[in-house]
N, CA, C and O atoms as a GROMACS GRO file, in nm:
protein
  356
    1MET      N    1  -2.617  -0.085   4.079
    1MET     CA    2  -2.574   0.040   4.134
    1MET      C    3  -2.658   0.156   4.078
    1MET      O    4  -2.666   0.263   4.138
    2GLY      N    5  -2.719   0.135   3.967
    2GLY     CA    6  -2.798   0.239   3.901
    2GLY      C    7  -2.941   0.250   3.943
    2GLY      O    8  -3.024   0.302   3.869
    3SER      N    9  -2.974   0.200   4.066
    3SER     CA   10  -3.110   0.202   4.112
    3SER      C   11  -3.160   0.344   4.117
    3SER      O   12  -3.088   0.434   4.160
    4THR      N   13  -3.285   0.365   4.073
    4THR     CA   14  -3.338   0.501   4.080
    4THR      C   15  -3.393   0.536   4.219
    4THR      O   16  -3.393   0.652   4.259
    5ARG      N   17  -3.440   0.434   4.290
    5ARG     CA   18  -3.501   0.454   4.422
    5ARG      C   19  -3.393   0.460   4.533
    5ARG      O   20  -3.412   0.528   4.634
    6PHE      N   21  -3.281   0.389   4.515
    6PHE     CA   22  -3.181   0.386   4.619
    6PHE      C   23  -3.042   0.367   4.551
    6PHE      O   24  -2.985   0.258   4.557
    7PRO      N   25  -2.989   0.472   4.487
    7PRO     CA   26  -2.862   0.461   4.419
    7PRO      C   27  -2.749   0.413   4.509
    7PRO      O   28  -2.735   0.460   4.622
    8GLY      N   29  -2.668   0.319   4.461
    8GLY     CA   30  -2.555   0.269   4.543
    8GLY      C   31  -2.596   0.170   4.651
    8GLY      O   32  -2.516   0.142   4.740
    9LYS      N   33  -2.718   0.116   4.644
    9LYS     CA   34  -2.768   0.031   4.752
    9LYS      C   35  -2.674  -0.082   4.788
    9LYS      O   36  -2.653  -0.105   4.907
   10PRO      N   37  -2.615  -0.156   4.693
   10PRO     CA   38  -2.528  -0.269   4.731
   10PRO      C   39  -2.406  -0.230   4.819
   10PRO      O   40  -2.350  -0.313   4.890
   11LEU      N   41  -2.368  -0.106   4.811
   11LEU     CA   42  -2.250  -0.061   4.884
   11LEU      C   43  -2.289   0.023   5.009
   11LEU      O   44  -2.202   0.078   5.077
   12CYS      N   45  -2.418   0.032   5.036
   12CYS     CA   46  -2.464   0.106   5.155
   12CYS      C   47  -2.411   0.043   5.281
   12CYS      O   48  -2.415  -0.080   5.296
   13ASP      N   49  -2.362   0.122   5.371
   13ASP     CA   50  -2.308   0.073   5.499
   13ASP      C   51  -2.421   0.042   5.595
   13ASP      O   52  -2.509   0.125   5.620
   14ILE      N   53  -2.416  -0.080   5.648
   14ILE     CA   54  -2.509  -0.126   5.755
   14ILE      C   55  -2.427  -0.185   5.865
   14ILE      O   56  -2.372  -0.294   5.851
   15LEU      N   57  -2.420  -0.114   5.975
   15LEU     CA   58  -2.347  -0.162   6.091
   15LEU      C   59  -2.202  -0.200   6.054
   15LEU      O   60  -2.152  -0.304   6.098
   16GLY      N   61  -2.135  -0.116   5.974
   16GLY     CA   62  -1.996  -0.136   5.944
   16GLY      C   63  -1.964  -0.228   5.829
   16GLY      O   64  -1.846  -0.248   5.799
   17LYS      N   65  -2.064  -0.283   5.764
   17LYS     CA   66  -2.042  -0.368   5.644
   17LYS      C   67  -2.138  -0.324   5.534
   17LYS      O   68  -2.247  -0.274   5.560
   18THR      N   69  -2.094  -0.344   5.409
   18THR     CA   70  -2.182  -0.311   5.298
   18THR      C   71  -2.301  -0.408   5.291
   18THR      O   72  -2.294  -0.520   5.342
   19MET      N   73  -2.407  -0.364   5.230
   19MET     CA   74  -2.523  -0.451   5.213
   19MET      C   75  -2.484  -0.581   5.142
   19MET      O   76  -2.531  -0.689   5.178
   20ILE      N   77  -2.400  -0.569   5.043
   20ILE     CA   78  -2.362  -0.691   4.965
   20ILE      C   79  -2.278  -0.784   5.050
   20ILE      O   80  -2.285  -0.906   5.033
   21GLU      N   81  -2.199  -0.729   5.143
   21GLU     CA   82  -2.122  -0.823   5.230
   21GLU      C   83  -2.215  -0.893   5.326
   21GLU      O   84  -2.197  -1.012   5.352
   22HIS      N   85  -2.315  -0.821   5.382
   22HIS     CA   86  -2.413  -0.888   5.468
   22HIS      C   87  -2.484  -1.000   5.396
   22HIS      O   88  -2.499  -1.110   5.450
   23CYS      N   89  -2.529  -0.974   5.273
   23CYS     CA   90  -2.598  -1.077   5.195
   23CYS      C   91  -2.506  -1.196   5.165
   23CYS      O   92  -2.547  -1.311   5.179
   24TYR      N   93  -2.384  -1.168   5.126
   24TYR     CA   94  -2.287  -1.272   5.094
   24TYR      C   95  -2.260  -1.360   5.214
   24TYR      O   96  -2.259  -1.483   5.204
   25LYS      N   97  -2.236  -1.296   5.330
   25LYS     CA   98  -2.207  -1.371   5.451
   25LYS      C   99  -2.324  -1.457   5.494
   25LYS      O  100  -2.304  -1.570   5.539
   26ARG      N  101  -2.445  -1.406   5.481
   26ARG     CA  102  -2.562  -1.484   5.519
   26ARG      C  103  -2.578  -1.603   5.423
   26ARG      O  104  -2.609  -1.714   5.467
   27CYS      N  105  -2.557  -1.583   5.297
   27CYS     CA  106  -2.564  -1.692   5.201
   27CYS      C  107  -2.458  -1.797   5.230
   27CYS      O  108  -2.482  -1.916   5.212
   28SER      N  109  -2.343  -1.752   5.274
   28SER     CA  110  -2.232  -1.847   5.300
   28SER      C  111  -2.265  -1.938   5.419
   28SER      O  112  -2.200  -2.041   5.435
   29LEU      N  113  -2.362  -1.904   5.502
   29LEU     CA  114  -2.398  -1.986   5.615
   29LEU      C  115  -2.484  -2.110   5.578
   29LEU      O  116  -2.507  -2.198   5.660
   30SER      N  117  -2.532  -2.113   5.452
   30SER     CA  118  -2.614  -2.225   5.408
   30SER      C  119  -2.540  -2.355   5.415
   30SER      O  120  -2.427  -2.362   5.367
   31LYS      N  121  -2.597  -2.456   5.469
   31LYS     CA  122  -2.532  -2.587   5.475
   31LYS      C  123  -2.542  -2.657   5.340
   31LYS      O  124  -2.477  -2.760   5.320
   32TYR      N  125  -2.619  -2.605   5.248
   32TYR     CA  126  -2.640  -2.668   5.118
   32TYR      C  127  -2.550  -2.614   5.006
   32TYR      O  128  -2.537  -2.676   4.901
   33LYS      N  129  -2.488  -2.501   5.031
   33LYS     CA  130  -2.407  -2.438   4.922
   33LYS      C  131  -2.271  -2.506   4.911
   33LYS      O  132  -2.213  -2.554   5.008
   34THR      N  133  -2.225  -2.508   4.786
   34THR     CA  134  -2.087  -2.558   4.764
   34THR      C  135  -1.999  -2.447   4.710
   34THR      O  136  -1.878  -2.448   4.736
   35ASP      N  137  -2.053  -2.354   4.637
   35ASP     CA  138  -1.983  -2.240   4.586
   35ASP      C  139  -2.071  -2.116   4.597
   35ASP      O  140  -2.194  -2.127   4.597
   36LEU      N  141  -2.008  -1.998   4.607
   36LEU     CA  142  -2.085  -1.876   4.621
   36LEU      C  143  -2.018  -1.769   4.538
   36LEU      O  144  -1.897  -1.748   4.550
   37PHE      N  145  -2.094  -1.700   4.454
   37PHE     CA  146  -2.042  -1.600   4.364
   37PHE      C  147  -2.136  -1.477   4.359
   37PHE      O  148  -2.257  -1.489   4.375
   38VAL      N  149  -2.078  -1.364   4.337
   38VAL     CA  150  -2.151  -1.241   4.303
   38VAL      C  151  -2.129  -1.217   4.152
   38VAL      O  152  -2.015  -1.210   4.106
   39ALA      N  153  -2.237  -1.205   4.078
   39ALA     CA  154  -2.232  -1.174   3.937
   39ALA      C  155  -2.261  -1.023   3.924
   39ALA      O  156  -2.368  -0.975   3.963
   40THR      N  157  -2.165  -0.952   3.870
   40THR     CA  158  -2.178  -0.806   3.856
   40THR      C  159  -2.099  -0.755   3.734
   40THR      O  160  -2.005  -0.819   3.686
   41CYS      N  161  -2.141  -0.642   3.688
   41CYS     CA  162  -2.060  -0.575   3.582
   41CYS      C  163  -1.991  -0.452   3.637
   41CYS      O  164  -1.924  -0.378   3.565
   42ASP      N  165  -2.009  -0.430   3.769
   42ASP     CA  166  -1.961  -0.306   3.836
   42ASP      C  167  -1.827  -0.329   3.904
   42ASP      O  168  -1.814  -0.414   3.992
   43LYS      N  169  -1.725  -0.252   3.861
   43LYS     CA  170  -1.590  -0.267   3.914
   43LYS      C  171  -1.586  -0.233   4.064
   43LYS      O  172  -1.509  -0.293   4.139
   44GLU      N  173  -1.666  -0.141   4.107
   44GLU     CA  174  -1.668  -0.099   4.250
   44GLU      C  175  -1.723  -0.216   4.335
   44GLU      O  176  -1.670  -0.244   4.443
   45ILE      N  177  -1.824  -0.281   4.288
   45ILE     CA  178  -1.878  -0.396   4.361
   45ILE      C  179  -1.773  -0.508   4.361
   45ILE      O  180  -1.749  -0.570   4.464
   46GLN      N  181  -1.712  -0.532   4.246
   46GLN     CA  182  -1.607  -0.633   4.241
   46GLN      C  183  -1.501  -0.610   4.345
   46GLN      O  184  -1.464  -0.703   4.417
   47ASP      N  185  -1.451  -0.489   4.354
   47ASP     CA  186  -1.345  -0.448   4.450
   47ASP      C  187  -1.388  -0.476   4.595
   47ASP      O  188  -1.311  -0.528   4.676
   48VAL      N  189  -1.512  -0.441   4.625
   48VAL     CA  190  -1.563  -0.461   4.763
   48VAL      C  191  -1.576  -0.612   4.793
   48VAL      O  192  -1.537  -0.657   4.901
   49VAL      N  193  -1.629  -0.688   4.699
   49VAL     CA  194  -1.646  -0.830   4.723
   49VAL      C  195  -1.512  -0.901   4.737
   49VAL      O  196  -1.495  -0.984   4.827
   50VAL      N  197  -1.418  -0.870   4.652
   50VAL     CA  198  -1.282  -0.928   4.663
   50VAL      C  199  -1.222  -0.886   4.790
   50VAL      O  200  -1.152  -0.964   4.854
   51GLY      N  201  -1.245  -0.760   4.833
   51GLY     CA  202  -1.188  -0.707   4.958
   51GLY      C  203  -1.232  -0.784   5.084
   51GLY      O  204  -1.154  -0.794   5.179
   52PHE      N  205  -1.355  -0.838   5.086
   52PHE     CA  206  -1.394  -0.914   5.201
   52PHE      C  207  -1.378  -1.067   5.179
   52PHE      O  208  -1.422  -1.149   5.261
   53GLY      N  209  -1.314  -1.101   5.068
   53GLY     CA  210  -1.277  -1.245   5.044
   53GLY      C  211  -1.382  -1.323   4.962
   53GLY      O  212  -1.380  -1.446   4.959
   54GLY      N  213  -1.472  -1.252   4.897
   54GLY     CA  214  -1.576  -1.315   4.818
   54GLY      C  215  -1.533  -1.343   4.677
   54GLY      O  216  -1.428  -1.296   4.632
   55ASN      N  217  -1.614  -1.421   4.606
   55ASN     CA  218  -1.588  -1.461   4.470
   55ASN      C  219  -1.677  -1.376   4.376
   55ASN      O  220  -1.796  -1.358   4.402
   56VAL      N  221  -1.619  -1.328   4.269
   56VAL     CA  222  -1.691  -1.245   4.175
   56VAL      C  223  -1.681  -1.298   4.035
   56VAL      O  224  -1.575  -1.346   3.995
   57ILE      N  225  -1.789  -1.290   3.958
   57ILE     CA  226  -1.788  -1.315   3.814
   57ILE      C  227  -1.830  -1.185   3.750
   57ILE      O  228  -1.940  -1.135   3.773
   58MET      N  229  -1.739  -1.129   3.669
   58MET     CA  230  -1.772  -1.007   3.597
   58MET      C  231  -1.854  -1.045   3.471
   58MET      O  232  -1.821  -1.137   3.397
   59THR      N  233  -1.961  -0.970   3.453
   59THR     CA  234  -2.050  -0.995   3.340
   59THR      C  235  -2.054  -0.874   3.249
   59THR      O  236  -2.006  -0.766   3.283
   60ASN      N  237  -2.113  -0.895   3.134
   60ASN     CA  238  -2.127  -0.794   3.033
   60ASN      C  239  -2.205  -0.674   3.085
   60ASN      O  240  -2.317  -0.693   3.133
   61PRO      N  241  -2.152  -0.552   3.078
   61PRO     CA  242  -2.223  -0.436   3.131
   61PRO      C  243  -2.348  -0.399   3.051
   61PRO      O  244  -2.429  -0.318   3.098
   62ASN      N  245  -2.364  -0.457   2.930
   62ASN     CA  246  -2.487  -0.427   2.852
   62ASN      C  247  -2.605  -0.511   2.892
   62ASN      O  248  -2.716  -0.488   2.845
   63ILE      N  249  -2.583  -0.609   2.980
   63ILE     CA  250  -2.696  -0.691   3.027
   63ILE      C  251  -2.770  -0.615   3.136
   63ILE      O  252  -2.711  -0.573   3.236
   64GLN      N  253  -2.900  -0.597   3.117
   64GLN     CA  254  -2.978  -0.522   3.212
   64GLN      C  255  -3.066  -0.610   3.298
   64GLN      O  256  -3.103  -0.572   3.409
   65ARG      N  257  -3.099  -0.726   3.250
   65ARG     CA  258  -3.193  -0.813   3.322
   65ARG      C  259  -3.114  -0.909   3.411
   65ARG      O  260  -3.020  -0.974   3.366
   66PRO      N  261  -3.153  -0.918   3.538
   66PRO     CA  262  -3.077  -1.005   3.632
   66PRO      C  263  -3.072  -1.152   3.593
   66PRO      O  264  -2.971  -1.219   3.613
   67GLY      N  265  -3.179  -1.202   3.537
   67GLY     CA  266  -3.181  -1.342   3.492
   67GLY      C  267  -3.077  -1.370   3.383
   67GLY      O  268  -3.013  -1.476   3.381
   68LEU      N  269  -3.061  -1.277   3.295
   68LEU     CA  270  -2.959  -1.291   3.188
   68LEU      C  271  -2.818  -1.280   3.244
   68LEU      O  272  -2.726  -1.347   3.197
   69ARG      N  273  -2.804  -1.196   3.345
   69ARG     CA  274  -2.671  -1.186   3.411
   69ARG      C  275  -2.638  -1.316   3.482
   69ARG      O  276  -2.523  -1.361   3.477
   70VAL      N  277  -2.733  -1.378   3.546
   70VAL     CA  278  -2.712  -1.505   3.608
   70VAL      C  279  -2.679  -1.611   3.503
   70VAL      O  280  -2.588  -1.691   3.523
   71ALA      N  281  -2.751  -1.613   3.394
   71ALA     CA  282  -2.728  -1.708   3.284
   71ALA      C  283  -2.585  -1.694   3.231
   71ALA      O  284  -2.519  -1.794   3.203
   72GLU      N  285  -2.537  -1.571   3.218
   72GLU     CA  286  -2.399  -1.550   3.166
   72GLU      C  287  -2.299  -1.600   3.269
   72GLU      O  288  -2.200  -1.663   3.233
   73ALA      N  289  -2.322  -1.571   3.397
   73ALA     CA  290  -2.232  -1.622   3.504
   73ALA      C  291  -2.231  -1.772   3.507
   73ALA      O  292  -2.125  -1.832   3.521
   74ALA      N  293  -2.347  -1.834   3.495
   74ALA     CA  294  -2.355  -1.980   3.493
   74ALA      C  295  -2.279  -2.041   3.379
   74ALA      O  296  -2.212  -2.143   3.393
   75GLU      N  297  -2.290  -1.974   3.262
   75GLU     CA  298  -2.214  -2.020   3.145
   75GLU      C  299  -2.066  -2.004   3.169
   75GLU      O  300  -1.990  -2.092   3.129
   76THR      N  301  -2.022  -1.898   3.231
   76THR     CA  302  -1.882  -1.879   3.261
   76THR      C  303  -1.830  -1.989   3.353
   76THR      O  304  -1.716  -2.033   3.340
   77LEU      N  305  -1.913  -2.031   3.446
   77LEU     CA  306  -1.875  -2.137   3.541
   77LEU      C  307  -1.882  -2.277   3.482
   77LEU      O  308  -1.840  -2.373   3.545
   78ASN      N  309  -1.936  -2.288   3.360
   78ASN     CA  310  -1.946  -2.417   3.291
   78ASN      C  311  -2.018  -2.519   3.383
   78ASN      O  312  -1.966  -2.628   3.410
   79LEU      N  313  -2.136  -2.482   3.430
   79LEU     CA  314  -2.209  -2.562   3.524
   79LEU      C  315  -2.263  -2.691   3.456
   79LEU      O  316  -2.291  -2.694   3.336
   80ASP      N  317  -2.275  -2.795   3.536
   80ASP     CA  318  -2.336  -2.920   3.492
   80ASP      C  319  -2.488  -2.905   3.486
   80ASP      O  320  -2.545  -2.821   3.556
   81ASP      N  321  -2.551  -2.984   3.407
   81ASP     CA  322  -2.701  -2.975   3.395
   81ASP      C  323  -2.770  -3.001   3.528
   81ASP      O  324  -2.882  -2.956   3.548
   82ASN      N  325  -2.707  -3.070   3.618
   82ASN     CA  326  -2.769  -3.104   3.746
   82ASN      C  327  -2.733  -3.004   3.856
   82ASN      O  328  -2.781  -3.018   3.968
   83ASP      N  329  -2.653  -2.906   3.828
   83ASP     CA  330  -2.617  -2.804   3.926
   83ASP      C  331  -2.738  -2.712   3.953
   83ASP      O  332  -2.815  -2.683   3.863
   84ILE      N  333  -2.751  -2.669   4.075
   84ILE     CA  334  -2.859  -2.584   4.116
   84ILE      C  335  -2.804  -2.444   4.143
   84ILE      O  336  -2.704  -2.430   4.214
   85VAL      N  337  -2.868  -2.341   4.089
   85VAL     CA  338  -2.828  -2.204   4.109
   85VAL      C  339  -2.938  -2.135   4.187
   85VAL      O  340  -3.054  -2.140   4.147
   86VAL      N  341  -2.906  -2.074   4.296
   86VAL     CA  342  -2.997  -1.995   4.373
   86VAL      C  343  -2.964  -1.846   4.356
   86VAL      O  344  -2.850  -1.806   4.377
   87VAL      N  345  -3.060  -1.766   4.320
   87VAL     CA  346  -3.038  -1.628   4.294
   87VAL      C  347  -3.093  -1.546   4.406
   87VAL      O  348  -3.211  -1.556   4.441
   88VAL      N  349  -3.006  -1.462   4.464
   88VAL     CA  350  -3.045  -1.368   4.571
   88VAL      C  351  -3.027  -1.227   4.518
   88VAL      O  352  -2.919  -1.189   4.474
   89GLN      N  353  -3.136  -1.149   4.522
   89GLN     CA  354  -3.129  -1.014   4.466
   89GLN      C  355  -3.156  -0.915   4.577
   89GLN      O  356  -3.155  -0.794   4.554
   0.00000   0.00000   0.00000
C-alpha cells in the first residue's frame, strides 16, 4: 500500500473490482492450484480480500521484502517440502 509511484494500488478500482480481487480471481482459475492466499500486513487489504471470499495470511508489518513475506506465510501454513508456492506480485 505504501508504493511511492502508485499509492493504494492493490485497492484501486478497475471495472468495479479492486486490483487485488482481479488478481485473486485470475489466480483462482488455475487448474493446478490447490490453495490460494494473499499474504499481507495491511488490515485494509485483509478486509477487502475477506470481503470477496478470499484467504488471507497476516504477516509481520516490519517485513519489507516480498520474498520474506512469502517465506513467513509459507511457514505459517506449515507447508511440506514438496509443496510449490507461486508468487504473484
